[in-house]
DOFIDREN-516759 format. One record per atom (N, C-alpha, C, O): residue number from 1; residue in one letter; atom name; z, y, x. Coordinates in steps of 0.02 Angstrom, whole numbers. Example, Ala and Ser with C-alpha at 12.3 -4.5 7.8 and 13.67 -1.06 7.14 Angstrom:
BEGIN
 resi resn name      Z      Y      X
    1    A    N    390   -284    660
    1    A   CA    390   -225    615
    1    A    C    390   -165    660
    1    A    O    423   -166    712
    2    S    N    354   -112    642
    2    S   CA    357    -53    684
    2    S    C    394      2    645
    2    S    O    402     57    670
***
This chain:
BEGIN
 resi resn name      Z      Y      X
    1    M    N  -2260  10911   8713
    1    M   CA  -2215  10854   8711
    1    M    C  -2176  10851   8776
    1    M    O  -2205  10857   8830
    2    S    N  -2111  10843   8771
    2    S   CA  -2068  10843   8830
    2    S    C  -2072  10776   8866
    2    S    O  -2094  10726   8839
    3    E    N  -2049  10777   8929
    3    E   CA  -2048  10714   8968
    3    E    C  -2007  10662   8931
    3    E    O  -2025  10603   8931
    4    Q    N  -1952  10683   8901
    4    Q   CA  -1910  10637   8864
    4    Q    C  -1949  10603   8807
    4    Q    O  -1943  10543   8797
    5    R    N  -1988  10643   8770
    5    R   CA  -2027  10616   8715
    5    R    C  -2080  10567   8741
    5    R    O  -2094  10517   8709
    6    F    N  -2110  10583   8799
    6    F   CA  -2159  10537   8829
    6    F    C  -2126  10470   8843
    6    F    O  -2154  10417   8829
    7    S    N  -2065  10472   8871
    7    S   CA  -2030  10410   8887
    7    S    C  -2010  10372   8824
    7    S    O  -2014  10310   8823
    8    Y    N  -1990  10407   8772
    8    Y   CA  -1973  10373   8710
    8    Y    C  -2034  10339   8681
    8    Y    O  -2030  10282   8657
    9    E    N  -2091  10373   8683
    9    E   CA  -2153  10342   8659
    9    E    C  -2169  10281   8700
    9    E    O  -2190  10230   8673
   10    A    N  -2160  10285   8766
   10    A   CA  -2174  10228   8810
   10    A    C  -2128  10170   8793
   10    A    O  -2150  10113   8791
   11    L    N  -2064  10184   8781
   11    L   CA  -2017  10130   8762
   11    L    C  -2039  10097   8697
   11    L    O  -2037  10036   8691
   12    N    N  -2059  10137   8649
   12    N   CA  -2081  10109   8585
   12    N    C  -2144  10067   8593
   12    N    O  -2153  10018   8556
   13    R    N  -2187  10085   8639
   13    R   CA  -2248  10045   8651
   13    R    C  -2231   9981   8688
   13    R    O  -2259   9928   8674
   14    L    N  -2185   9986   8735
   14    L   CA  -2168   9927   8775
   14    L    C  -2129   9875   8734
   14    L    O  -2138   9815   8743
   15    R    N  -2086   9900   8690
   15    R   CA  -2045   9855   8650
   15    R    C  -2047   9877   8577
   15    R    O  -1998   9904   8551
   16    P    N  -2105   9867   8543
   16    P   CA  -2110   9889   8474
   16    P    C  -2056   9858   8430
   16    P    O  -2043   9798   8433
   17    G    N  -2025   9899   8390
   17    G   CA  -1974   9875   8344
   17    G    C  -1905   9865   8375
   17    G    O  -1858   9848   8339
   18    A    N  -1899   9874   8440
   18    A   CA  -1834   9864   8473
   18    A    C  -1785   9918   8449
   18    A    O  -1805   9974   8432
   19    K    N  -1723   9901   8448
   19    K   CA  -1670   9948   8428
   19    K    C  -1634   9970   8492
   19    K    O  -1605   9930   8527
   20    W    N  -1638  10036   8505
   20    W   CA  -1605  10064   8564
   20    W    C  -1586  10136   8550
   20    W    O  -1610  10167   8503
   21    K    N  -1541  10161   8591
   21    K   CA  -1523  10232   8588
   21    K    C  -1512  10255   8659
   21    K    O  -1502  10215   8705
   22    C    N  -1512  10320   8668
   22    C   CA  -1507  10348   8735
   22    C    C  -1452  10401   8735
   22    C    O  -1456  10451   8699
   23    D    N  -1401  10389   8775
   23    D   CA  -1347  10439   8783
   23    D    C  -1364  10485   8841
   23    D    O  -1390  10462   8892
   24    D    N  -1350  10548   8833
   24    D   CA  -1360  10598   8886
   24    D    C  -1433  10606   8905
   24    D    O  -1447  10631   8960
   25    N    N  -1481  10584   8862
   25    N   CA  -1552  10593   8877
   25    N    C  -1571  10566   8946
   25    N    O  -1611  10597   8981
   26    D    N  -1544  10510   8964
   26    D   CA  -1555  10482   9031
   26    D    C  -1572  10408   9024
   26    D    O  -1535  10371   8992
   27    Y    N  -1629  10387   9054
   27    Y   CA  -1650  10317   9049
   27    Y    C  -1595  10270   9074
   27    Y    O  -1587  10215   9049
   28    A    N  -1557  10293   9124
   28    A   CA  -1504  10251   9151
   28    A    C  -1449  10238   9099
   28    A    O  -1411  10191   9106
   29    N    N  -1446  10279   9048
   29    N   CA  -1396  10272   8996
   29    N    C  -1423  10243   8931
   29    N    O  -1393  10252   8878
   30    L    N  -1480  10209   8935
   30    L   CA  -1507  10177   8876
   30    L    C  -1461  10121   8852
   30    L    O  -1434  10083   8892
   31    I    N  -1452  10118   8787
   31    I   CA  -1410  10066   8758
   31    I    C  -1454  10025   8711
   31    I    O  -1480  10052   8662
   32    W    N  -1462   9961   8726
   32    W   CA  -1503   9917   8685
   32    W    C  -1459   9887   8631
   32    W    O  -1405   9860   8645
   33    E    N  -1482   9892   8570
   33    E   CA  -1442   9870   8513
   33    E    C  -1468   9806   8482
   33    E    O  -1447   9786   8428
   34    D    N  -1514   9773   8517
   34    D   CA  -1539   9708   8493
   34    D    C  -1552   9663   8554
   34    D    O  -1534   9681   8610
   35    D    N  -1585   9607   8543
   35    D   CA  -1595   9559   8597
   35    D    C  -1662   9568   8633
   35    D    O  -1683   9523   8669
   36    S    N  -1694   9625   8625
   36    S   CA  -1757   9638   8660
   36    S    C  -1746   9639   8735
   36    S    O  -1693   9659   8759
   37    T    N  -1796   9617   8772
   37    T   CA  -1794   9620   8844
   37    T    C  -1800   9693   8865
   37    T    O  -1846   9729   8844
   38    I    N  -1754   9715   8906
   38    I   CA  -1755   9785   8929
   38    I    C  -1811   9794   8980
   38    I    O  -1814   9756   9028
   39    P    N  -1855   9843   8969
   39    P   CA  -1908   9855   9018
   39    P    C  -1879   9880   9084
   39    P    O  -1827   9914   9085
   40    T    N  -1913   9864   9138
   40    T   CA  -1892   9890   9203
   40    T    C  -1909   9964   9208
   40    T    O  -1950   9989   9169
   41    F    N  -1879   9997   9255
   41    F   CA  -1896  10067   9267
   41    F    C  -1969  10075   9284
   41    F    O  -2002  10122   9262
   42    E    N  -1996  10028   9323
   42    E   CA  -2067  10031   9343
   42    E    C  -2113  10023   9282
   42    E    O  -2163  10058   9276
   43    E    N  -2095   9978   9236
   43    E   CA  -2134   9970   9174
   43    E    C  -2133  10035   9133
   43    E    O  -2184  10058   9108
   44    L    N  -2074  10064   9128
   44    L   CA  -2067  10125   9089
   44    L    C  -2106  10182   9121
   44    L    O  -2139  10220   9086
   45    L    N  -2102  10188   9187
   45    L   CA  -2138  10241   9221
   45    L    C  -2213  10233   9212
   45    L    O  -2248  10281   9197
   46    A    N  -2238  10172   9221
   46    A   CA  -2311  10160   9214
   46    A    C  -2334  10176   9143
   46    A    O  -2386  10208   9134
   47    E    N  -2297  10155   9092
   47    E   CA  -2316  10168   9023
   47    E    C  -2310  10243   9007
   47    E    O  -2351  10270   8969
   48    T    N  -2260  10275   9034
   48    T   CA  -2251  10347   9023
   48    T    C  -2311  10385   9052
   48    T    O  -2335  10432   9020
   49    L    N  -2335  10365   9110
   49    L   CA  -2394  10398   9139
   49    L    C  -2456  10388   9096
   49    L    O  -2498  10432   9091
   50    I    N  -2462  10330   9065
   50    I   CA  -2517  10317   9019
   50    I    C  -2512  10364   8958
   50    I    O  -2562  10394   8938
   51    V    N  -2453  10370   8930
   51    V   CA  -2442  10414   8872
   51    V    C  -2460  10486   8891
   51    V    O  -2494  10520   8853
   52    I    N  -2436  10509   8949
   52    I   CA  -2451  10577   8971
   52    I    C  -2526  10587   8977
   52    I    O  -2552  10638   8955
   53    G    N  -2561  10539   9007
   53    G   CA  -2633  10544   9015
   53    G    C  -2669  10548   8948
   53    G    O  -2716  10587   8940
   54    E    N  -2646  10509   8899
   54    E   CA  -2677  10511   8833
   54    E    C  -2666  10578   8799
   54    E    O  -2712  10605   8767
   55    V    N  -2606  10605   8805
   55    V   CA  -2591  10671   8775
   55    V    C  -2633  10725   8809
   55    V    O  -2661  10768   8775
   56    E    N  -2637  10724   8875
   56    E   CA  -2676  10774   8911
   56    E    C  -2750  10769   8894
   56    E    O  -2784  10820   8891
   57    A    N  -2775  10708   8883
   57    A   CA  -2846  10699   8867
   57    A    C  -2865  10729   8800
   57    A    O  -2923  10741   8787
   58    K    N  -2815  10739   8757
   58    K   CA  -2828  10767   8690
   58    K    C  -2809  10840   8685
   58    K    O  -2805  10867   8629
   59    Q    N  -2797  10873   8741
   59    Q   CA  -2779  10944   8739
   59    Q    C  -2833  10985   8705
   59    Q    O  -2818  11034   8670
   60    Y    N  -2896  10966   8716
   60    Y   CA  -2951  11004   8685
   60    Y    C  -2945  11005   8609
   60    Y    O  -2964  11054   8577
   61    Q    N  -2919  10952   8580
   61    Q   CA  -2911  10949   8507
   61    Q    C  -2859  11001   8484
   61    Q    O  -2869  11035   8433
   62    R    N  -2804  11006   8520
   62    R   CA  -2753  11055   8502
   62    R    C  -2779  11126   8512
   62    R    O  -2765  11171   8472
   63    D    N  -2816  11137   8566
   63    D   CA  -2845  11203   8579
   63    D    C  -2894  11222   8523
   63    D    O  -2893  11279   8499
   64    R    N  -2936  11175   8503
   64    R   CA  -2984  11189   8450
   64    R    C  -2948  11205   8385
   64    R    O  -2964  11254   8351
   65    A    N  -2899  11164   8367
   65    A   CA  -2864  11172   8303
   65    A    C  -2833  11242   8298
   65    A    O  -2831  11271   8244
   66    A    N  -2809  11268   8354
   66    A   CA  -2777  11333   8353
   66    A    C  -2828  11390   8342
   66    A    O  -2809  11444   8321
   67    E    N  -2892  11377   8356
   67    E   CA  -2941  11431   8352
   67    E    C  -2993  11423   8297
   67    E    O  -3031  11470   8284
   68    Y    N  -2995  11365   8264
   68    Y   CA  -3043  11358   8210
   68    Y    C  -3028  11409   8155
   68    Y    O  -2970  11424   8142
   69    P    N  -3080  11435   8122
   69    P   CA  -3068  11479   8065
   69    P    C  -3038  11439   8007
   69    P    O  -3046  11378   8005
   70    P    N  -3005  11472   7961
   70    P   CA  -2976  11436   7905
   70    P    C  -3031  11404   7862
   70    P    O  -3083  11434   7849
   71    V    N  -3018  11343   7840
   71    V   CA  -3067  11306   7800
   71    V    C  -3079  11341   7733
   71    V    O  -3131  11331   7701
   72    T    N  -3032  11382   7713
   72    T   CA  -3042  11420   7650
   72    T    C  -3102  11467   7655
   72    T    O  -3133  11483   7604
   73    D    N  -3118  11490   7716
   73    D   CA  -3177  11532   7724
   73    D    C  -3240  11493   7705
   73    D    O  -3285  11519   7672
   74    Y    N  -3242  11431   7726
   74    Y   CA  -3299  11387   7710
   74    Y    C  -3303  11374   7635
   74    Y    O  -3355  11381   7603
   75    L    N  -3246  11355   7607
   75    L   CA  -3244  11338   7536
   75    L    C  -3262  11398   7493
   75    L    O  -3296  11391   7442
   76    D    N  -3238  11456   7512
   76    D   CA  -3254  11517   7475
   76    D    C  -3330  11529   7475
   76    D    O  -3359  11547   7424
   77    G    N  -3361  11519   7533
   77    G   CA  -3433  11527   7537
   77    G    C  -3470  11477   7494
   77    G    O  -3521  11494   7463
   78    I    N  -3446  11414   7492
   78    I   CA  -3477  11362   7451
   78    I    C  -3472  11381   7377
   78    I    O  -3521  11379   7340
   79    V    N  -3412  11400   7356
   79    V   CA  -3401  11417   7285
   79    V    C  -3444  11476   7264
   79    V    O  -3471  11476   7208
   80    K    N  -3450  11526   7307
   80    K   CA  -3489  11585   7291
   80    K    C  -3564  11574   7302
   80    K    O  -3605  11615   7282
   81    G    N  -3581  11518   7333
   81    G   CA  -3652  11507   7349
   81    G    C  -3677  11554   7403
   81    G    O  -3736  11569   7406
   82    D    N  -3631  11577   7445
   82    D   CA  -3648  11625   7498
   82    D    C  -3666  11586   7561
   82    D    O  -3622  11569   7602
   83    T    N  -3731  11574   7570
   83    T   CA  -3753  11534   7628
   83    T    C  -3739  11570   7693
   83    T    O  -3729  11537   7744
   84    A    N  -3739  11636   7694
   84    A   CA  -3724  11673   7756
   84    A    C  -3651  11662   7776
   84    A    O  -3636  11654   7835
   85    Q    N  -3606  11662   7727
   85    Q   CA  -3535  11650   7741
   85    Q    C  -3524  11579   7766
   85    Q    O  -3486  11567   7813
   86    V    N  -3558  11531   7735
   86    V   CA  -3553  11461   7756
   86    V    C  -3579  11455   7828
   86    V    O  -3548  11422   7870
   87    Q    N  -3636  11485   7842
   87    Q   CA  -3665  11481   7909
   87    Q    C  -3620  11516   7961
   87    Q    O  -3615  11492   8017
   88    A    N  -3588  11570   7941
   88    A   CA  -3542  11605   7987
   88    A    C  -3483  11560   8005
   88    A    O  -3461  11558   8062
   89    Y    N  -3459  11523   7955
   89    Y   CA  -3405  11476   7967
   89    Y    C  -3427  11421   8015
   89    Y    O  -3392  11406   8064
   90    I    N  -3485  11392   8002
   90    I   CA  -3512  11339   8046
   90    I    C  -3521  11366   8116
   90    I    O  -3504  11332   8165
   91    D    N  -3549  11425   8123
   91    D   CA  -3560  11455   8189
   91    D    C  -3494  11466   8226
   91    D    O  -3489  11454   8286
   92    A    N  -3443  11489   8189
   92    A   CA  -3378  11499   8220
   92    A    C  -3348  11433   8245
   92    A    O  -3319  11431   8299
   93    C    N  -3355  11380   8206
   93    C   CA  -3331  11314   8226
   93    C    C  -3369  11289   8287
   93    C    O  -3338  11262   8334
   94    L    N  -3434  11298   8288
   94    L   CA  -3473  11276   8346
   94    L    C  -3455  11315   8409
   94    L    O  -3456  11287   8464
   95    A    N  -3439  11379   8401
   95    A   CA  -3417  11419   8458
   95    A    C  -3351  11393   8487
   95    A    O  -3342  11391   8548
   96    V    N  -3306  11373   8443
   96    V   CA  -3242  11345   8466
   96    V    C  -3255  11279   8502
   96    V    O  -3225  11266   8554
   97    K    N  -3298  11238   8474
   97    K   CA  -3315  11174   8506
   97    K    C  -3345  11185   8575
   97    K    O  -3331  11148   8622
   98    A    N  -3388  11236   8581
   98    A   CA  -3418  11251   8646
   98    A    C  -3366  11277   8696
   98    A    O  -3369  11262   8755
   99    K    N  -3318  11316   8670
   99    K   CA  -3265  11343   8713
   99    K    C  -3220  11288   8740
   99    K    O  -3197  11291   8797
  100    Y    N  -3206  11238   8698
  100    Y   CA  -3162  11182   8717
  100    Y    C  -3201  11117   8708
  100    Y    O  -3191  11081   8659
  101    P    N  -3245  11100   8755
  101    P   CA  -3285  11040   8747
  101    P    C  -3243  10976   8753
  101    P    O  -3191  10974   8786
  102    K    N  -3267  10926   8719
  102    K   CA  -3234  10860   8723
  102    K    C  -3247  10830   8791
  102    K    O  -3305  10826   8813
  103    P    N  -3195  10809   8826
  103    P   CA  -3206  10778   8892
  103    P    C  -3245  10712   8885
  103    P    O  -3238  10677   8835
  104    E    N  -3284  10698   8934
  104    E   CA  -3323  10636   8931
  104    E    C  -3290  10579   8967
  104    E    O  -3317  10524   8968
***
């Protein structure tokens, strides 16, 4: 997610439902299209840092998703009644979880 997207998410959180647009991808060029109170730069910066922190805290989920085996391997094992294949799938998933542990 780009810095711009982080800031857009922060704006949407600070002023849910507000109508705005941004020319030249610059906060200084934000154009408010309704009567919402415009957040200060400090408010936007603080909320943007929160958004970035939340995204970074979930990096392990994206890492895991990229390495999990396809669920079709599991389903194929279930349909065939192949307990070794099912266990291999479970073991592969557990290995990915161990490689990318959930932060505490």
